[in-house]
C-alpha positions as a printed NumPy array, in Angstrom:
array([[ 82.409,  62.038, 157.029],
       [ 85.991,  62.389, 157.922],
       [ 86.937,  59.849, 155.312],
       [ 85.01 ,  61.831, 152.684],
       [ 86.672,  65.106, 153.727],
       [ 90.021,  63.386, 153.577],
       [ 89.358,  62.157, 149.998],
       [ 88.3  ,  65.664, 148.888],
       [ 91.521,  67.197, 150.293],
       [ 93.558,  64.481, 148.447],
       [ 91.692,  65.196, 145.255],
       [ 92.154,  68.957, 145.394],
       [ 95.835,  68.55 , 146.219],
       [ 96.321,  66.287, 143.245],
       [ 94.523,  68.768, 140.924],
       [ 96.639,  71.665, 142.201],
       [ 99.914,  69.775, 141.91 ],
       [ 99.147,  68.94 , 138.248],
       [ 98.461,  72.516, 137.294],
       [101.311,  73.799, 135.215],
       [102.586,  77.371, 135.924],
       [103.615,  79.593, 133.034],
       [107.365,  79.234, 132.894],
       [107.825,  82.428, 130.926],
       [108.065,  85.771, 132.787],
       [107.488,  89.139, 131.179],
       [110.133,  89.992, 128.541],
       [111.497,  93.015, 130.404],
       [112.778,  93.609, 133.904],
       [110.051,  95.22 , 136.041],
       [107.467,  94.181, 133.491],
       [107.971,  97.368, 131.509],
       [109.517,  97.458, 128.009],
       [110.717, 100.984, 126.931],
       [112.339, 101.915, 123.623],
       [113.735, 105.344, 123.835],
       [115.181, 106.866, 120.607],
       [116.899, 110.162, 119.878],
       [118.203, 112.003, 116.726],
       [121.962, 112.685, 116.578],
       [123.73 , 114.997, 114.102],
       [127.36 , 116.059, 114.174],
       [127.67 , 114.198, 117.418],
       [125.049, 116.297, 119.226],
       [121.693, 114.883, 120.442],
       [118.699, 116.881, 119.184],
       [115.499, 117.423, 121.061],
       [111.909, 117.696, 119.814],
       [110.587, 121.197, 119.286],
       [107.193, 122.196, 120.757],
       [105.373, 120.604, 117.763],
       [107.109, 117.22 , 118.228],
       [109.627, 117.553, 115.338],
       [113.45 , 117.192, 115.364],
       [115.123, 120.011, 113.349],
       [118.379, 119.343, 111.659],
       [120.45 , 122.254, 110.407],
       [122.227, 120.799, 107.464],
       [125.982, 121.466, 107.753],
       [127.543, 119.247, 105.104],
       [127.681, 115.914, 106.991],
       [125.732, 113.505, 104.781],
       [124.094, 111.378, 107.405],
       [122.336, 111.65 , 110.788],
       [121.798, 108.993, 113.331],
       [118.887, 107.514, 115.266],
       [120.22 , 106.082, 118.508],
       [118.214, 103.93 , 120.835],
       [118.258, 102.886, 124.547],
       [116.198,  99.801, 125.322],
       [114.959,  98.272, 128.578],
       [116.934,  95.323, 129.921],
       [115.44 ,  91.914, 129.232],
       [114.634,  89.394, 131.919],
       [117.487,  86.973, 132.205],
       [115.285,  84.246, 130.786],
       [115.605,  85.911, 127.344],
       [119.335,  86.457, 127.415],
       [121.333,  83.625, 125.817],
       [124.949,  83.389, 126.509],
       [125.063,  87.035, 127.32 ],
       [123.187,  88.066, 124.201],
       [119.774,  89.784, 124.671],
       [117.001,  88.698, 122.277],
       [116.064,  92.158, 121.138],
       [115.845,  93.719, 117.682],
       [115.038,  97.12 , 116.241],
       [113.737,  97.559, 112.68 ],
       [114.119, 100.936, 110.935],
       [112.15 , 102.34 , 107.973],
       [111.181, 105.724, 106.544],
       [108.719, 107.278, 104.135],
       [111.572, 108.94 , 102.142],
       [113.081, 107.372,  98.991],
       [115.771, 108.413,  96.572],
       [115.746, 107.685,  92.865],
       [118.689, 108.12 ,  90.417],
       [120.707, 109.73 ,  93.285],
       [119.054, 113.081,  92.686],
       [115.312, 112.608,  92.612],
       [113.438, 111.947,  95.896],
       [109.843, 111.166,  96.865],
       [107.761, 110.222,  99.819],
       [104.903, 107.724, 100.088],
       [102.063, 107.558, 102.625],
       [103.521, 105.436, 105.437],
       [102.371, 105.3  , 109.037],
       [104.335, 102.534, 110.61 ],
       [107.381, 100.273, 110.139],
       [107.179,  98.821, 106.537],
       [103.658, 100.203, 106.387],
       [104.038, 100.745, 102.656],
       [104.354,  97.015, 102.112],
       [100.823,  96.269, 100.965],
       [ 99.14 ,  96.106,  97.524],
       [ 97.269,  99.349,  97.935],
       [100.264, 101.511,  98.844],
       [102.597,  99.753,  96.271],
       [100.163, 100.868,  93.576],
       [ 99.637, 104.354,  94.93 ],
       [100.457, 106.969,  92.17 ],
       [103.762, 108.721,  92.832],
       [104.313, 112.   ,  90.989],
       [107.925, 112.673,  89.931],
       [108.232, 115.667,  87.62 ],
       [105.689, 115.349,  84.818],
       [105.406, 111.585,  85.269],
       [103.396, 109.313,  87.531],
       [104.597, 105.944,  88.715],
       [103.67 , 103.306,  91.227],
       [106.28 , 101.799,  93.575],
       [106.245,  98.639,  91.534],
       [106.898, 100.722,  88.356],
       [109.844, 102.372,  89.989],
       [111.346,  99.084,  91.083],
       [111.057,  97.751,  87.55 ],
       [112.666, 100.93 ,  86.219],
       [115.35 , 101.557,  88.831],
       [115.145, 100.228,  92.363],
       [114.718, 103.223,  94.75 ],
       [116.831, 103.623,  97.9  ],
       [115.156, 104.161, 101.236],
       [117.278, 106.609, 103.204],
       [117.559, 104.286, 106.252],
       [119.762, 102.124, 104.   ],
       [117.939,  99.478, 102.088],
       [117.003,  99.059,  98.443],
       [114.387,  96.805,  96.838],
       [115.862,  94.417,  94.238],
       [114.597,  94.738,  90.693],
       [113.232,  91.242,  90.551],
       [111.967,  91.195,  94.136],
       [109.562,  88.379,  95.004],
       [106.63 ,  90.203,  96.504],
       [104.606,  86.95 ,  97.117],
       [107.415,  85.095,  98.879],
       [106.7  ,  84.438, 102.657],
       [110.228,  85.686, 103.514],
       [109.845,  88.952, 101.509],
       [109.105,  91.266, 104.444],
       [112.11 ,  89.856, 106.437],
       [114.623,  91.261, 103.996],
       [113.149,  94.762, 103.892],
       [114.051,  97.592, 106.315],
       [117.189,  97.879, 108.302],
       [117.711,  95.987, 111.56 ],
       [119.886,  96.186, 114.54 ],
       [119.815,  93.016, 116.663],
       [120.935,  91.738, 120.045],
       [122.009,  95.005, 121.736],
       [120.459,  97.564, 123.976],
       [121.865, 100.604, 122.025],
       [120.601, 100.127, 118.477],
       [121.856, 102.75 , 115.935],
       [120.88 , 103.531, 112.355],
       [122.819, 105.935, 110.067],
       [120.386, 107.77 , 107.776],
       [121.234, 109.351, 104.413],
       [121.169, 113.215, 104.314],
       [122.079, 115.649, 101.63 ],
       [121.447, 119.307, 100.595],
       [118.697, 118.227,  98.228],
       [116.589, 117.326, 101.291],
       [116.605, 120.859, 102.776],
       [113.   , 121.931, 103.345],
       [111.701, 118.339, 103.491],
       [110.117, 116.448, 106.392],
       [111.058, 112.794, 107.087],
       [109.248, 110.179, 109.045],
       [111.435, 107.506, 110.649],
       [109.584, 104.399, 111.779],
       [111.028, 101.955, 114.278],
       [109.682,  98.634, 115.411],
       [111.392,  97.292, 118.563],
       [110.916,  93.659, 119.556],
       [111.673,  92.418, 123.107],
       [112.263,  88.694, 122.992],
       [112.636,  87.986, 119.307],
       [111.979,  84.32 , 119.936],
       [108.625,  84.948, 121.489],
       [105.245,  83.754, 120.232],
       [105.942,  80.029, 120.215],
       [105.89 ,  77.353, 122.904],
       [109.106,  75.628, 123.896],
       [109.961,  72.181, 125.271],
       [106.433,  70.801, 125.172],
       [104.983,  73.734, 127.212],
       [101.422,  74.735, 126.578],
       [102.364,  78.396, 127.051],
       [103.879,  80.638, 124.476],
       [106.991,  82.56 , 125.28 ],
       [105.921,  86.223, 125.439],
       [107.259,  89.054, 123.393],
       [106.543,  92.727, 123.32 ],
       [106.652,  95.066, 120.342],
       [106.991,  98.771, 120.681],
       [106.42 , 101.089, 117.671],
       [108.113, 104.583, 117.502],
       [107.816, 107.411, 114.987],
       [110.34 , 110.251, 114.804],
       [109.572, 113.287, 112.643],
       [112.595, 115.132, 111.287],
       [112.722, 118.486, 109.422],
       [115.795, 119.311, 107.373],
       [116.7  , 122.991, 107.369]])
């Protein structure tokens, strides 16, 4: 009986010693990833009104900023002092021919990047276009600072990676956003996708566990007065 008990103990000890622990902790310190963004104009931080909108009083300066403050990463995801974080910026507001502007239904970072939205009719004066029509005619500029090339490869697997504007490897991401007097009276949606541990989602060094990452989506609504 004692011999049998001894063998059971040895067996359980062997099983437990062979169990591999997950080598990857949560991406953020204190297991809590926070991406806090604010709107800055003329050097002043603005605050949301009671309806959840930021209001900019246009005063001639032709840009405003979205400035972020991100949670610190766990040291496991800091390489040579560089944190593996990234913030992607997008908006629903586009400029065409420097004077015409339009918005398209967008509800998240690069949310317009699908066949249905790209073929949504866009009314500009007496004419109606789709996003693809406009790109063939004259590539529109998104006010966060990117433009779609005329012969853009929509089907290429890397396509989405060259759209939007990104700030990488710092805890204070900043995006300068186009502003002019033609936008007075308009409402702009700024979409932000923040990734904590940009190298997450894949196993490393033969591990059976994936390195974790966390993605936080933010939406700032801005009214130009």
